[in-house]
N, C-alpha and C positions, 0 to 999 in steps of 0.2 A: 716697733717693738724692740727698743734698745735696752739692754740690761743696765740699770742705774746703780744697783747695789745687790750684794749677795753675801749671806753669812758663810762662815767657814764650813758648816755642815754641808751646805749645798756644793761648795767648791770641792770638798773631799769626796762627795758622792760621784761627781763628774770628773774629778781628776785634774781640774784646772787651777791655776793660780789666779789671784784677784786681777792681775794685770792681763791675763789671757782671756778672762771671762767678762769682766765689767767693761762696758762700753761697746760690746759687740751685739749684733742683732740676735735675738733669742732664737730666730729661725735657723741660725748656724748650728745650734746644738740639738735640734730635733728635726733633721732633714727628712725623716720618714713620716712626719705628721704635718706637713705644710697646710693641707686643707683643714685639718682639725684646728691648728693654731690660728688660721685666718678666721675660722668660725668663733673661736674664743675671743679674738679681738673684736669681732662684730658684736658679740653679746656684751662684752665689757663697754664698748663704745656706746651701746644703747642704754647704759646705766644698770645693766643686770649683773648680779654676782654669779659666780659659778662655784660648784663644790664637788669634790670627789671625781674630777674628770681625769681618766687615765690617759697619760701622754708618754710616748716612748722617746727618751733622750739618748743621745750618743755620748759616751765618755770620750776623754781625750785619746785613749788607745783604740777607739772604734767600737767598743762593746755597747750592746743595747741594754739600757736599764729602764725598768717600768716605774713610773712615778705617778702619784696622785696630786692634782693641783686644785687648791682652793684660791680664788682670786676675787677681788673687788676693786672699786675705783676710789682713789683719794682725790677729792676735788679741791681746787684752789679756793681761797676766801671769797673770790668774786663769783664762785659757782661754776667756773669753767673746769674743763678736764685737766687734772694734774698728772697723775700717774696711777698705775695699777700696783696693788700689793698682792704678791703671790706667796702662798705657803705650800711648800713641796714636801711630800712624804714618800718614802720608799714603798713601792707596791709589789716588790719581787715576791715576797712570801705569799701574798694573795694569789698572784699569778701561778705560782707553783702549786698551791692548793687547788686552784681551779683546773689546772692541767691534769693533776692527779685524779681529781673527781671525774673529769671528762673521760680520762682513760679507763677508770674503773667502770663507769657507766657503759662505755662502748664495749668493754670486755664482758660485762654482765649481759648486755644485749646479744653479743655474739654467742655466748655460752647458751643463752636461752634459745636462740635460733637453732643452734646445733642440737640441743636437747630435744626441741620440738620436732626437728626433721628426723632425728634418730628414732624417737618414739613413734612418729607417724609411719616410718618405713617398717619398724619392728612390728607394730600392731597390724599393719597390712599383711606381713608375712605370717604372723601368728594366726590371724583370723582365717586365712585360706586353708592351712592344714587342719585347723579345728573343724571347719565345715566339712572337709573331706573325711576327717575321722568320724564325724557324726554320721555321714552318709554311709561310710564303710560299715560301721557298727550296725546300722539299721538293715543293710543288706544281709550281713552275716546273721543277724537275729532272725530275719525273715526266712533265710534258707535253713537255718537250724530248726525252725519250727515245722518244716516240711519233713515229717518223719519218713516218708517214702523214699527220700533222697539220702537219708543218713548213711545207708550202706553202700551208696554209690561212691566208688573210689575217686573218680574225677571230681565229683561234687565236694568230697572231703578235701581234696587237694586245693580246689578253688577257695574253699572256706579258710583253709590254713594260709594260703597266700594273702587273702584279704586281711586276716588277723595279723600276719607278719607286717604288712604295709602299715596297718594301724599302729603297731608297736614302734615302727621306725618313725612314723609321723609324731608320735608322742615324744620320742627321744629328741627329735629336732626341735619340737616346740619347747620342751624343757630347757634345752640349751639356749634358745632365744630368751626365755624368761630369765634365765640365769644372767645373761648379758645385760638385760634391762635392770635387774636387781643390782648388779655390780656398778652400772652407770649411776644409779640413784645413790648408792653409797659413796662413790667418788665425788658426786656433786655435793654431798654433805660433808666432804673433807676427809673421807677415809683414804688410807694409803694401800697400795697393792702389796700384799705379803707374798713373797716368793720363797720357794724351796729349791735351792740350787743343787744340781747334781750333774754328773757327766752323762750326756745324752749322745748316743750314736746317731749321727745325722741321717744315714741311710735308713735306719730303723724308724726314726721319727717321721721321715718323709713317707715311707711305706705305710706306716700306721695311719697317718693322716689321710692317705688316699683310700685305704681300706675302710675307713670309718665314714666315707661319704654315704649319705643316705638320700640320694636323689634318683631312685629307680625310675621315676616318671620320665626322667631325661635320658634313660637308657645308656648307662655307663658301661656299655658292652663292647664298644669298638665295632669294627666291621663296616658294612656299607651304610647302615642307617643309625648306628650308635655313636656315642662320644667316647673316645679313648683318652685315658688319663695315665701319664707315665712320670716316673721320677728320673731326673738327670743329675747325678752327683758329680760335681766338677772339683777336682783337686788342683789347687793353685798354690801349693806350698804350705797349706794350712792343715790342721789336724782333722781326723775323721770324726772326732767327737767334740762336743762343746759343752761348757758348763752353763746351764740355764735351768729355768723352771719347766719341767716336762709338760704339766697341764697347760701353762700359759702358751708354750710353743705350739702344742697341738691345737689349741683354740685358734691361734693366729693362722696357722697353716690351713685349718679347716675353713675358716672364713674366706681366705684368699682363694682356695680351690672352689668353694661353693659359688662365689661371685663370678669366677672365671667360667665355670660350667654354665651358669645362667646366660652368659653372653655368647657362648659358642653355638654355632648352628648345627644342623644335621650332619652327622658323619664328621664332626670336627675333632680337633685334637687339643688337649691341654697338657702342658709340660710344667712340672714343678722342678725348677732348677735351683740347686743349692750349691753355691761356690764358696769353698773354704780357702782362706788365704791368711798369710802371716806377714807382717811388716813391722820392723823395729820391735820385735818380741811381743807384738800385739796381735792376737788371733781374732779374726772376724769371719762372719758367714753372711753372704749376700743371698737373699731369697728372692727369686723372680718367678713370675707366672707367665 
C-alpha cells in the first residue's frame, strides 16, 4: 500500500508535502485504522470497488481527520493488477452532524425518562391523598347523617378534625398538580418567571416549616413524633436575600417534606440555612 501520487488537496488536508507523503506506506498516515485498511486492500485485491468508506487519518501534527474513501483498481493492459485509484473527501462535517444528532437523541431520551419518573412518582403521591380524601368525606357524610350525634360535642370535634384533614390533603394535592403543570410548561419551552424581593431568611424558613401538612407523620416532637426545627447560621452574610418568595418556599417545602418521609419515629429534621459573603457576593446554603 505505497502512495504513488496525491493531488495538492489531499496534501493540504493532511499537512504533508509531496516529498513527505508520496512513496510512503499509506498505513503510516492512518495508524488507527490498520484492520480497516487491510480489509480495504483485501476487497480491492479481489477486484471489488469500495465507496463511502469512513477512514480516520492522522495529519502531520497528529490531529485526527475523518475522510471518506472511494476506491477501485486500475488494471494493466495484460489484465494484471496495476494500482488502486482512491478518491478522498472530508467527512468532518458529517461526523459533527452525527455527533450532534446522537447528543440530542440521548438528551431527549434522558429528558423523557426523567419526565416519566417524575410523573410516575407524582401520580403515586396524588392518588394516595385522593383516596384518603374520598374515604374521609364518606365518613364525615355518614356521621353527619346520624342526627342523634349532631349535638354531641366530641362527635362534632371529630367531624371537624376530619374535615380539616381533608382540606389539608386538598392543599397538598393542589400543590402537586401545580408542580406537574409547571413541569409540562417547562418541557414545552416555557421559562420560569420570578419576582425578586428581599426575603428574611429566618421568616422564610419558619414559614416553610409551619406550612408542612403531614399530620399523619405526627410533626409534634416528643417521644413518638417527628420534630422539625430551623437553624440559621450567620457566616458573614446578610440575614435577608433577594429572591422569589414563592419559588423559595416551594423549594424549602419539597426539601422538608422529603426529609420527613425518610425520618423514623421520634426523629428530628433540621433546616439549616447558612448565609455567607465572599468577594462582595452573598450566598445562602440550604441543608436538610
